[in-house]
PAROVO-719800 format. One record per residue: residue in one letter; x, y, z of N, C-alpha, C in turn. Coordinates in steps of 0.2 Angstrom, whole numbers, padded with zeros to 4 digits, always signed. Layout:
// residues N
AXYZXYZXYZ...
// end
This chain:
// residues 366
X+0462+0607+0396+0457+0611+0399+0455+0608+0406X+0454+0612+0411+0453+0610+0418+0447+0606+0418X+0447+0600+0422+0441+0596+0423+0438+0598+0430X+0432+0595+0431+0428+0596+0437+0432+0594+0443X+0436+0589+0442+0441+0586+0447+0446+0591+0449X+0449+0594+0444+0454+0600+0446+0450+0606+0449X+0444+0607+0447+0441+0613+0451+0439+0611+0458X+0437+0605+0459+0435+0602+0466+0441+0603+0470X+0447+0600+0468+0453+0600+0472+0455+0607+0473X+0453+0612+0469+0455+0619+0471+0451+0622+0477X+0445+0619+0478+0440+0621+0483+0440+0617+0490X+0441+0611+0489+0440+0606+0495+0445+0600+0494X+0447+0598+0500+0452+0592+0500+0448+0586+0497X+0451+0582+0493+0448+0576+0490+0451+0570+0493X+0447+0566+0496+0449+0559+0498+0446+0554+0493X+0449+0548+0494+0447+0542+0489+0443+0537+0493X+0437+0536+0490+0433+0531+0494+0433+0524+0491X+0439+0521+0492+0441+0515+0489+0447+0512+0492X+0449+0506+0492+0455+0503+0494+0459+0500+0488X+0456+0502+0482+0459+0500+0475+0465+0504+0474X+0471+0502+0475+0477+0506+0473+0477+0508+0466X+0475+0504+0462+0475+0506+0454+0471+0513+0453X+0466+0514+0457+0462+0520+0456+0466+0526+0458X+0470+0525+0464+0475+0530+0466+0480+0532+0461X+0483+0527+0458+0488+0528+0453+0485+0532+0447X+0479+0532+0446+0476+0535+0440+0474+0543+0442X+0471+0543+0448+0468+0550+0450+0472+0553+0456X+0476+0550+0459+0480+0552+0464+0485+0558+0463X+0489+0560+0468+0488+0558+0475+0482+0561+0478X+0480+0558+0484+0475+0560+0488+0477+0562+0494X+0473+0565+0498+0474+0567+0505+0474+0561+0509X+0468+0558+0510+0466+0552+0514+0463+0547+0509X+0463+0541+0512+0458+0536+0509+0454+0533+0514X+0448+0531+0512+0444+0528+0517+0443+0521+0516X+0440+0517+0521+0438+0510+0520+0432+0509+0525X+0429+0503+0524+0424+0501+0528+0423+0493+0526X+0418+0490+0530+0418+0483+0528+0415+0481+0521X+0411+0486+0518+0409+0485+0512+0415+0485+0507X+0419+0490+0508+0425+0491+0503+0429+0486+0504X+0431+0483+0510+0435+0478+0511+0433+0471+0507X+0426+0470+0508+0423+0464+0505+0424+0465+0498X+0422+0471+0495+0423+0471+0488+0430+0470+0485X+0435+0472+0489+0442+0471+0486+0444+0464+0487X+0443+0461+0492+0445+0454+0493+0442+0449+0489X+0436+0450+0486+0432+0446+0482+0433+0447+0474X+0437+0452+0473+0439+0454+0466+0443+0449+0462X+0441+0447+0456+0444+0442+0452+0447+0445+0446X+0452+0442+0443+0455+0444+0437+0451+0441+0431X+0454+0442+0425+0450+0439+0419+0450+0432+0419X+0455+0428+0423+0455+0421+0423+0451+0418+0429X+0447+0423+0432+0443+0421+0438+0447+0420+0444X+0453+0422+0445+0457+0421+0451+0457+0427+0455X+0457+0426+0461+0457+0432+0466+0463+0437+0465X+0462+0443+0464+0467+0448+0463+0472+0448+0469X+0469+0448+0475+0473+0449+0481+0475+0442+0484X+0475+0437+0480+0477+0430+0483+0483+0430+0487X+0488+0433+0485+0494+0433+0489+0494+0436+0495X+0490+0442+0496+0489+0446+0502+0485+0441+0506X+0480+0438+0504+0475+0434+0508+0479+0428+0511X+0483+0425+0507+0486+0419+0509+0491+0421+0515X+0494+0427+0515+0498+0430+0520+0494+0432+0526X+0489+0435+0525+0485+0438+0531+0482+0433+0535X+0478+0428+0532+0474+0424+0537+0478+0420+0541X+0484+0417+0539+0488+0413+0544+0490+0418+0550X+0491+0424+0549+0493+0428+0554+0488+0429+0559X+0481+0429+0556+0476+0430+0561+0475+0424+0565X+0477+0418+0563+0477+0412+0567+0482+0412+0572X+0488+0415+0570+0493+0415+0575+0491+0420+0581X+0489+0426+0579+0487+0431+0584+0481+0429+0588X+0477+0424+0586+0471+0422+0590+0474+0418+0596X+0479+0415+0595+0482+0411+0601+0485+0415+0606X+0486+0422+0605+0489+0426+0609+0485+0432+0612X+0478+0431+0612+0473+0436+0614+0467+0432+0615X+0462+0436+0619+0455+0433+0620+0450+0438+0618X+0451+0443+0615+0446+0448+0613+0443+0448+0607X+0445+0444+0602+0443+0443+0595+0443+0436+0592X+0439+0434+0588+0439+0428+0585+0444+0428+0579X+0446+0422+0576+0450+0422+0570+0447+0426+0565X+0441+0425+0564+0438+0429+0558+0438+0436+0559X+0437+0439+0565+0437+0446+0567+0444+0449+0566X+0449+0445+0568+0456+0447+0567+0458+0447+0560X+0455+0442+0556+0457+0442+0549+0454+0448+0545X+0448+0450+0547+0444+0455+0544+0448+0462+0545X+0450+0463+0551+0454+0469+0553+0461+0469+0549X+0464+0463+0549+0471+0463+0545+0470+0464+0538X+0465+0461+0535+0464+0462+0528+0463+0470+0526X+0459+0473+0530+0458+0480+0529+0465+0484+0530X+0469+0482+0535+0475+0485+0536+0480+0484+0530X+0480+0478+0528+0484+0476+0522+0483+0479+0516X+0476+0480+0514+0474+0484+0508+0476+0491+0509X+0475+0494+0515+0476+0501+0516+0484+0503+0515X+0488+0498+0518+0495+0499+0517+0497+0500+0510X+0494+0497+0505+0496+0497+0498+0494+0504+0495X+0490+0507+0499+0488+0514+0497+0492+0520+0499X+0496+0518+0504+0501+0524+0507+0505+0528+0502X+0508+0524+0496+0512+0529+0492+0508+0534+0488X+0501+0533+0488+0497+0538+0484+0493+0543+0489X+0496+0543+0495+0492+0548+0500+0497+0552+0503X+0495+0558+0505+0499+0563+0510+0496+0564+0516X+0490+0560+0518+0487+0561+0524+0486+0554+0528X+0480+0553+0530+0478+0547+0534+0475+0541+0529X+0476+0535+0532+0472+0530+0530+0467+0529+0535X+0461+0528+0533+0455+0527+0538+0453+0520+0538X+0453+0517+0544+0451+0510+0545+0445+0510+0550X+0439+0507+0548+0433+0507+0552+0433+0501+0557X+0431+0502+0563+0430+0497+0568+0425+0493+0566X+0425+0487+0570+0419+0482+0569+0413+0485+0571X+0408+0486+0567+0401+0489+0568+0397+0485+0574X+0399+0479+0575+0395+0475+0580+0397+0477+0587X+0402+0481+0587+0404+0484+0594+0402+0491+0595X+0398+0494+0591+0397+0501+0591+0393+0503+0597X+0390+0499+0601+0387+0501+0607+0391+0499+0613X+0397+0497+0612+0402+0496+0618+0408+0500+0617X+0409+0505+0622+0415+0509+0622+0421+0505+0623X+0421+0501+0628+0427+0497+0629+0429+0493+0623X+0424+0489+0620+0426+0485+0614+0429+0489+0608X+0426+0495+0607+0428+0499+0602+0435+0502+0603X+0436+0504+0609+0443+0506+0611+0448+0500+0609X+0447+0494+0612+0451+0489+0611+0452+0487+0603X+0447+0487+0600+0447+0486+0593+0452+0491+0589X+0451+0498+0591+0455+0503+0588+0462+0502+0590X+0464+0500+0596+0471+0499+0598+0474+0493+0594X+0469+0488+0593+0472+0482+0590+0473+0484+0582X+0469+0488+0579+0470+0490+0572+0477+0493+0572X+0479+0498+0576+0485+0501+0576+0491+0496+0577X+0490+0491+0581+0495+0486+0582+0496+0482+0576X+0490+0481+0572+0491+0477+0566+0495+0481+0561X+0494+0487+0561+0498+0491+0556+0506+0491+0558X+0508+0491+0564+0515+0490+0566+0517+0483+0565X+0513+0478+0565+0515+0471+0564+0516+0470+0557X+0512+0473+0552+0513+0472+0545+0518+0476+0542X+0519+0482+0545+0523+0487+0542+0527+0491+0548X+0532+0488+0551+0535+0490+0557+0537+0498+0556X+0539+0500+0550+0541+0507+0549+0536+0512+0548X+0529+0509+0548+0524+0514+0546+0523+0519+0552X+0522+0525+0551+0520+0530+0556+0513+0530+0558X+0511+0527+0563+0505+0526+0565+0501+0532+0567X+0504+0538+0567+0500+0544+0568+0496+0546+0561X+0498+0542+0556+0494+0543+0550+0488+0538+0549X+0486+0535+0554+0480+0531+0554+0475+0534+0558X+0469+0534+0555+0463+0537+0558+0457+0532+0559X+0455+0531+0565+0450+0526+0566+0443+0528+0565X+0439+0525+0561+0432+0527+0559+0428+0523+0564X+0424+0527+0568+0419+0524+0573+0412+0526+0572X+0407+0522+0572+0400+0524+0571+0398+0529+0577X+0395+0534+0575+0393+0539+0579+0387+0538+0584X+0388+0532+0588+0383+0531+0593+0386+0535+0599X+0382+0535+0605+0385+0538+0611+0391+0534+0613X+0390+0528+0613+0396+0524+0615+0402+0524+0611X+0401+0525+0604+0406+0525+0599+0410+0532+0600X+0406+0537+0602+0409+0544+0602+0413+0545+0609X+0411+0541+0614+0415+0541+0620+0421+0537+0619X+0421+0532+0615+0427+0529+0613+0432+0533+0609X+0429+0537+0605+0433+0543+0601+0437+0547+0606X+0433+0549+0611+0436+0554+0616+0442+0550+0620X+0441+0544+0622+0446+0541+0625+0452+0540+0621X+0451+0538+0614+0456+0537+0610+0460+0543+0608X+0457+0548+0607+0460+0555+0605+0464+0558+0611X+0461+0557+0617+0464+0561+0623+0469+0557+0627X+0467+0550+0627+0472+0546+0632+0477+0542+0628X+0475+0541+0621+0480+0536+0617+0483+0540+0611X+0481+0546+0610+0483+0550+0604+0482+0546+0598X+0476+0543+0597+0474+0540+0591+0469+0544+0588X+0470+0546+0581+0465+0550+0578+0459+0546+0576X+0453+0550+0576+0447+0546+0575+0443+0550+0570X+0438+0547+0567+0433+0550+0563+0426+0547+0565X+0422+0551+0567+0415+0549+0568+0411+0548+0562X+0409+0542+0561+0405+0541+0554+0398+0539+0555X+0394+0539+0550+0387+0538+0550+0384+0543+0554X+0385+0549+0552+0382+0555+0555+0376+0558+0551X+0371+0559+0555+0365+0562+0552+0362+0567+0556X+0365+0570+0561+0361+0575+0565+0367+0579+0568X+0364+0585+0570+0369+0590+0574+0371+0587+0581X+0366+0583+0583+0368+0580+0590+0374+0576+0590X+0375+0572+0584+0381+0568+0583+0387+0573+0582X+0386+0578+0578+0391+0582+0576+0394+0586+0583X+0389+0588+0587+0392+0592+0593+0395+0587+0598X+0393+0581+0598+0396+0576+0603+0403+0574+0600X+0404+0573+0593+0410+0572+0590+0415+0577+0591X+0413+0584+0590+0417+0589+0591+0420+0590+0599X+0415+0589+0603+0417+0589+0610+0422+0583+0612X+0421+0577+0609+0425+0572+0610+0432+0573+0607X+0433+0578+0603+0440+0579+0600+0441+0575+0593X+0436+0573+0590+0437+0569+0584+0441+0573+0579X+0445+0570+0575+0449+0574+0570+0444+0575+0564X+0439+0571+0563+0434+0571+0557+0428+0569+0560X+0423+0572+0556+0416+0570+0557+0413+0569+0550X+0410+0563+0548+0408+0561+0542+0400+0561+0541X+0397+0566+0539+0390+0566+0537+0389+0562+0531X+0383+0558+0531+0381+0555+0525+0376+0559+0521X+0378+0560+0514+0373+0564+0510+0367+0560+0508X+0369+0554+0506+0363+0549+0505+0363+0544+0511X+0358+0541+0513+0358+0536+0517+0361+0530+0514X+0364+0525+0518+0368+0520+0515+0365+0515+0510X+0358+0514+0511+0355+0509+0507+0355+0511+0500X+0356+0517+0498+0356+0518+0491+0362+0515+0487X+0367+0513+0491+0373+0510+0487+0372+0502+0487X+0366+0499+0490+0365+0492+0489+0359+0490+0487X+0354+0495+0485+0348+0494+0483+0346+0499+0477X+0347+0496+0471+0347+0501+0465+0340+0504+0464X+0335+0501+0467+0328+0504+0466+0327+0509+0472X+0331+0510+0476+0330+0515+0482+0333+0522+0481X+0330+0527+0482+0332+0534+0481+0331+0538+0488X+0336+0542+0490+0336+0546+0496+0333+0552+0494X+0327+0554+0495+0323+0560+0493+0325+0566+0497X+0329+0565+0503+0331+0570+0507+0338+0572+0506X+0342+0570+0500+0349+0571+0500+0350+0579+0499X+0346+0582+0496+0347+0590+0495+0348+0593+0502X+0343+0591+0506+0343+0594+0513+0350+0591+0517X+0352+0585+0516+0357+0583+0520+0364+0586+0517X+0364+0588+0511+0370+0591+0508+0371+0598+0512X+0365+0601+0513+0365+0608+0517+0367+0606+0524X+0365+0601+0527+0367+0599+0533+0375+0598+0534X+0378+0595+0529+0385+0595+0529+0388+0602+0529X+0386+0607+0526+0388+0614+0526+0387+0616+0533X+0381+0615+0536+0380+0617+0543+0385+0614+0548X+0386+0608+0547+0391+0604+0551+0398+0607+0551X+0400+0609+0545+0406+0612+0545+0406+0619+0548X+0401+0623+0547+0401+0629+0550+0401+0628+0558X+0397+0623+0561+0397+0622+0568+0404+0621+0570X+0408+0616+0567+0415+0614+0569+0419+0621+0569X+0418+0625+0563+0423+0631+0563+0421+0636+0569X+0415+0636+0570+0413+0641+0576+0415+0639+0582X+0415+0632+0584+0417+0630+0590+0425+0631+0590X+0429+0629+0585+0436+0630+0585+0438+0638+0586X+0434+0642+0583+0435+0649+0583+0434+0652+0590X+0429+0649+0594+0428+0651+0601+0433+0649+0605X+0435+0642+0604+0440+0639+0608+0447+0643+0607X+0449+0645+0601+0455+0648+0600+0455+0655+0603X+0449+0658+0603+0449+0665+0606+0450+0664+0614X+0447+0659+0617+0447+0658+0624+0454+0656+0626X+0457+0652+0622+0464+0650+0623+0469+0656+0623X+0468+0660+0617+0472+0666+0616+0472+0671+0622X+0466+0671+0625+0465+0676+0630+0468+0674+0637X+0469+0667+0637+0473+0665+0643+0480+0663+0642X+0482+0665+0636+0489+0664+0634+0491+0656+0633X+0486+0652+0631+0487+0645+0630+0485+0643+0623X+0486+0646+0618+0483+0645+0611+0486+0638+0609X+0481+0634+0607+0482+0627+0605+0481+0627+0597X+0486+0626+0593+0485+0626+0586+0484+0619+0583X+0482+0614+0587+0480+0608+0585+0474+0608+0580X+0474+0604+0575+0469+0604+0570+0462+0603+0573X+0457+0607+0572+0450+0606+0574+0446+0601+0570X+0441+0599+0572+0437+0594+0569+0435+0597+0562X+0436+0593+0557+0434+0594+0550+0428+0590+0547X+0424+0592+0543+0419+0588+0540+0422+0584+0534X+0420+0578+0533+0422+0574+0527+0415+0572+0525X+0412+0575+0519+0406+0573+0517+0407+0566+0513X+0402+0562+0515+0402+0555+0512+0396+0552+0509X+0396+0546+0506+0390+0543+0503+0387+0548+0498X+0391+0549+0493+0389+0553+0487+0388+0549+0481X+0383+0551+0477+0381+0546+0471+0381+0550+0465X+0382+0556+0465+0383+0560+0458+0388+0565+0458X+0390+0567+0452+0394+0573+0452+0391+0579+0454X+0385+0580+0453+0381+0586+0455+0381+0587+0463X+0381+0581+0466+0381+0581+0474+0388+0583+0476X+0393+0580+0473+0400+0582+0475+0401+0589+0474X+0400+0592+0468+0401+0599+0467+0397+0604+0471X+0391+0602+0473+0388+0606+0478+0391+0607+0485X+0395+0602+0486+0399+0602+0493+0406+0606+0492X+0408+0607+0486+0415+0610+0485+0415+0617+0488X+0420+0617+0493+0421+0623+0497+0417+0624+0503X+0411+0620+0503+0407+0620+0509+0409+0616+0515X+0413+0611+0513+0416+0607+0518+0424+0606+0517X+0427+0604+0522+0435+0603+0521+0437+0597+0517X+0433+0592+0517+0435+0586+0514+0429+0583+0510X+0429+0580+0505+0424+0575+0502+0428+0569+0500X+0424+0563+0501+0427+0557+0499+0423+0554+0493X+0427+0553+0488+0424+0552+0481+0425+0545+0479X+0420+0541+0476+0421+0534+0474+0424+0534+0467X+0427+0528+0465+0430+0528+0459+0426+0530+0453X+0419+0528+0452+0415+0530+0446+0414+0538+0446X+0414+0541+0452+0413+0548+0452+0420+0552+0450X+0425+0549+0453+0432+0552+0451+0433+0552+0443X+0431+0546+0440+0431+0545+0433+0427+0551+0429X+0421+0551+0432+0416+0556+0428+0419+0564+0430X+0421+0565+0436+0424+0572+0437+0430+0573+0433X+0434+0568+0432+0440+0570+0428+0438+0570+0420X+0433+0567+0418+0431+0567+0411+0427+0573+0409X+0425+0577+0414+0420+0583+0413+0424+0589+0413X+0424+0593+0408+0427+0600+0408+0423+0604+0413X+0427+0608+0417+0424+0613+0421+0420+0618+0417X+0424+0621+0412+0421+0626+0408+0415+0624+0404X+0409+0627+0405+0403+0625+0402+0399+0620+0405X+0401+0618+0411+0397+0612+0414+0390+0615+0416X+0385+0612+0414+0378+0615+0416+0377+0616+0423X+0380+0613+0428+0379+0614+0435+0383+0619+0438X+0386+0623+0434+0391+0628+0437+0388+0632+0442X+0382+0634+0442+0379+0638+0446+0378+0635+0453X+0378+0629+0454+0377+0625+0460+0383+0624+0464X+0389+0625+0461+0395+0623+0464+0396+0627+0471X+0397+0623+0476+0397+0626+0483+0391+0628+0486X+0385+0626+0483+0378+0628+0485+0377+0625+0493X+0380+0620+0495+0379+0618+0501+0382+0622+0507X+0386+0627+0505+0388+0632+0510+0383+0638+0511X+0378+0638+0507+0373+0643+0507+0370+0644+0514X+0369+0638+0518+0366+0639+0524+0370+0643+0529X+0367+0647+0533+0371+0651+0537+0372+0649+0544X+0372+0642+0545+0374+0639+0551+0368+0638+0555X+0369+0638+0562+0363+0636+0566+0358+0642+0566X+0352+0640+0568+0346+0645+0567+0347+0651+0572X+0350+0649+0578+0351+0655+0583+0356+0652+0588X+0359+0657+0592+0364+0655+0597+0361+0650+0602X+0354+0650+0602+0351+0645+0607+0352+0638+0605X+0353+0637+0598+0354+0630+0596+0361+0627+0598X+0366+0632+0598+0373+0630+0600+0373+0629+0608X+0369+0633+0611+0369+0632+0618+0365+0625+0620X+0360+0624+0617+0356+0617+0618+0361+0611+0616X+0365+0612+0611+0369+0606+0609+0375+0605+0615X+0378+0611+0617+0383+0611+0622+0380+0608+0628X+0374+0609+0630+0371+0606+0636+0370+0599+0635X+0368+0596+0629+0366+0589+0628+0373+0585+0629X+0378+0587+0627+0384+0583+0626+0387+0581+0633X+0384+0584+0639+0386+0582+0645+0381+0577+0649X+0376+0576+0645+0370+0572+0648+0368+0567+0644X+0370+0561+0645+0369+0555+0641+0361+0554+0639X+0357+0554+0644+0350+0553+0643+0347+0558+0639X+0349+0564+0640+0346+0570+0636+0348+0570+0629X+0355+0568+0628+0358+0567+0621+0354+0562+0618X+0353+0556+0621+0350+0550+0617+0343+0552+0615X+0339+0556+0620+0332+0558+0618+0332+0563+0612X+0337+0568+0613+0337+0573+0607+0339+0569+0601X+0343+0564+0601+0345+0561+0595+0339+0557+0592X+0336+0554+0596+0330+0550+0594+0325+0554+0591X+0324+0560+0593+0319+0565+0590+0321+0569+0584X+0328+0569+0583+0331+0573+0578+0328+0571+0571X+0326+0576+0567+0323+0574+0561+0317+0570+0561X+0313+0570+0566+0307+0566+0567+0309+0559+0567X+0314+0557+0570+0316+0550+0570+0321+0548+0565X+0321+0552+0559+0325+0549+0553+0332+0548+0554X+0335+0553+0559+0343+0552+0560+0344+0545+0563X+0340+0543+0568+0341+0537+0572+0340+0531+0567X+0335+0532+0563+0333+0527+0558+0339+0525+0553X+0342+0531+0551+0347+0530+0546+0353+0527+0549X+0355+0529+0555+0361+0527+0558+0360+0519+0559X+0354+0517+0562+0352+0510+0563+0353+0506+0556X+0351+0509+0551+0351+0506+0544+0358+0505+0542X+0362+0510+0543+0370+0510+0541+0373+0504+0545X+0372+0504+0552+0375+0500+0556+0373+0492+0554X+0367+0491+0553+0365+0485+0551+0368+0483+0544X+0368+0487+0539+0372+0485+0533+0379+0484+0534X+0382+0487+0538+0390+0486+0539+0390+0480+0543X+0386+0478+0548+0386+0472+0551+0385+0466+0546X+0381+0467+0542+0380+0462+0537+0386+0461+0533X+0390+0466+0531+0396+0465+0527+0401+0462+0531X+0401+0464+0538+0406+0461+0542+0405+0453+0543X+0398+0451+0543+0397+0444+0543+0399+0441+0537X+0398+0444+0531+0400+0441+0525+0408+0440+0524X+0412+0445+0527+0419+0444+0527+0421+0438+0532X+0418+0438+0537+0419+0432+0542+0418+0425+0539X+0412+0425+0535+0410+0419+0532+0415+0417+0527X+0418+0422+0523+0422+0421+0518+0429+0419+0521X+0431+0421+0526+0437+0419+0530+0436+0412+0532X+0431+0410+0534+0429+0403+0536+0430+0398+0530X+0427+0400+0524+0427+0396+0518+0435+0396+0516X+0439+0401+0517+0446+0400+0515+0449+0395+0519X+0447+0394+0526+0450+0389+0530+0448+0382+0528X+0442+0382+0525+0439+0375+0523+0440+0373+0516X+0443+0377+0512+0444+0375+0505+0452+0375+0503X+0455+0372+0508+0463+0371+0506+0467+0377+0507X+0464+0383+0509+0467+0389+0511+0471+0392+0504X+0467+0391+0499+0470+0394+0493+0465+0398+0489X+0459+0396+0488+0454+0399+0484+0448+0400+0488X+0444+0405+0487+0437+0405+0490+0433+0408+0484X+0427+0404+0483+0422+0406+0478+0416+0409+0482X+0412+0413+0478+0406+0416+0481+0407+0421+0487
// end
């Protein structure tokens, strides 16, 4: 009997929201796999039944490389290099279970610096070549927080360096429009604000509205691509490069996932939700009537909205003001919250690396 996971895969591309290759072996293959500082921290601190680090061998290999690299550059600390290398090392183990991209997130502490974010992205690609010389780096997609500076970094990486990017922590159409204009391969709206994953007492009361926002974002991406294709065809210069696609993220329930089925190009799904989707038969599922409901929104309210967004993307001060006002300030609040949480996770990884250095370079507790 077909499961909800089977049904979902028939409607939308399913990505894996973890760096645990064991999950991929059970539920894969997947298109893409994602990562961020929270995911990396969760993996490197996992222990087996004997209390030993599961990735001890990888850790013992990676951190000395970070020390060696530190002596050959001046842009990052040992701890920052180690956090990047650990993300890359874990992602490379996922490759046999993917047919698309591995997604590596830049250091969130640099999200307000275009220059540092670009350097960070280039360094991540170099790490991939160092750890796996035969790896096709066209299969890496760099996740970058959707600040003004971050999206300008996406523009530079896509257009000058041919590095694929994903605009993450997206909560407004202003961010979507700028990401599309920058040429991002993907844009990732959060259905739930990030706090829900770290505070069991907190609920996002606006998640139904943000699910509809995901559908609207995909519609905007499609409409921009359609207009561009028509213009290019009229001038005899049709560009068939893939246009920006929506990856719905930060999901907490099967119901949320299935509402997005068919409404967006990709959904990234966590291991617990993959397990529940696979265990639930599609036939007779009580929520069958809500499948794809996030596509119900008909797009922007009027052509004027699209015109307004196109005007904003060329004016930094006006874009910032519009983003600040979006959702009565909620979009900016949620972005700030997400950046803060990921910065906290980055700090924890860096402290963890320092403890590795101070404890005989063999085990790290806590």
